[in-house]
N, C-alpha and C positions, 0 to 999 in steps of 0.2 A: 268235439265238436268236427262235422264232415262237409267236406268242400267239394262241391261236383267238378271232376276234369271235363274242359271242353272237349268235346270228341269223342272216340270211343276209348274206355277205361282201359279196354284189352291191346290197343293199338299202343296207345302211350306206354302202358308197361313193357310190352314188347321192343319198345324204342329205346326206354331206360334200359332195359334190361342188356340189350344190343352195344350201349354207349359205354354199359358197365364193362365187358365182354371185350369191346376193343381196348378199353384202357387199362385192363390188365395184361392184356397182348402185347403192346405196345410197350408198357414199363418192360415186362419181362424181356423183350428183345433188345431194348436199348441197355439193360442192364448185363446180359449176357453177352453184348457187341461191346461193353467197357470193359468186361471182365477178359474176352479173348484178347483186345487191346492191353491189356494189363494197367488199364487206367484204375481199376478197382480192385489193385491187389498187385502182387510181383507181376512184374513183365513175364511176358511169355519165352523160352527158350528154345532154341531150334527143336529140341529133345519131345516137348510137350506143345506142340502149336495148335492139337487139339486137343483142349484142357478140359471142356463143359463134357462130361457125360450126355447122352440121351435122357431124356425127363423119363422118372418114375410116378407112375399113376399112383392111386388108391382110391378108393371108396368106403363108406362106413356110415354109420348111425351116430346121431348125437341126441343127447337126452338132458334136458333142464327146458327154461325159458325158452331156450333158439332148436328146440327140438326137432329134429328133420334129418335130413342127408347131408353130408360132406364129400366134396371131391377134392381131390388134391393132385397137383403136377408137382414134384420137385425136383429143380435142377440143381445136381453138385457136381462140383469140380471133381478130376481125377485127383486131386492133391487132397488127402485125408482133412487136414488141418484149416483148408479153406471154409467158409461160411457157404453153406447151402442156400438158395433162394428157391422160392415156391409159391405157387397160384393155389388159392384156397378160394372154392365156391360152394356157398352154403345154400340150401335148399329148406326153407319149411314152409309147413302150409296143415290146415285142418278140415273139418267138415265143414264150418261154419262160413268159407269164403276167404279165409284170411291167408295170403301168401306172401312172403318175404324171402327176399331175393341179397345175398351179400356177397361179394366179392373181395378177397383180400392180395396183396402183392406183399409177400412175405419174405424177412430175412432169417435165417436159422444158424445158430449156433450150437453145434453137437461138444458134448464134453468130451473130454480123452478119456478112454478105457471108461466108459459109462453107457448104457442104452438111455439116456435122456438127453432129449433137445428142446432147448429153447427156443422161441419163434415170437418176430415182432413185426409188425407192417401197418400200413395206412389200405383204405378200401373206401368203396362206395357201399351203399343201401338203398333198397328200395323195398317198400311193401303196398300191398295191394290189399284193402278190405272195405263193405261193404261200399263197393265202386270211387271209394276214395282212394287216391295214389298219393303215397308220401314218399320221399328219397332225400338223401343227403350223405355224410360223410361218417363212417367208422373207421375203427381202429379193430385188430386183433392181436391177443398176445397170450401167451400160454405155454405149455411144456407136453411134451408126448415121451411117451417111453416104448422102447422097439423090443418086441418078441415075438422072433421068428416072422414069419409075416405080417403080423398085426402090431399096430400102432395105438395103443390106450393113451388117450388126449383129455387135458385140462383145460379152458381156456374161456379167455374173459372178454367181452366186446363192448365196448363205449363207443354211443352212436350219437351224433347230432342229426337230427332230423329238420331238414330245411324248408321244406314245401308240404303244407298248407302253413303249418304254423312252426317256430321254430320251437323244437322241443329235445330234451337231451335224455339220455339214459344208458343203462349197458346190460348186459345180460350174460348167463355163463350158461357153459353147458362141459361134459363129459361125455365122452366117446368112443368109439372104436372104429377104428378103418383097417381095411386088410389092403395089403399091397399088391397088384397084378402082375 
């Protein structure tokens, strides 16, 4: 069942997209501020007043039900044992007018002496199909393996679309990202 969204669907879609980006930016900023003041881990000492490194960006392709592009910004502390934080943005589209955008704020945990990292976090999702806008909540969980500048990833994305009807589901993807 398709429900028409009042006003321009493209306008509404862009508003939802901007809201999604704002949510992720605010969440990551609050997280980094908490880390630098010691609220989310060990308190900083004078020797490591600047604990977080600059973000490391990567871009890649996903294949599966959520095929498309994946963009990621990784915020890692200078202390290797500390968990990393990342922001993931996923864009999926097809020639039939379907567009899906999902963004997640993720917490990452790297295994010591191994190239594997697990990640998990909440996010938002929006879809536009045949002039019908759907949006809701999503989550992201998965693992990636690092080999040189490449990340090979496996992920699962459960979601709950809230409008126009409540509908739950999940999708999975395998992908390859290149670290810039």
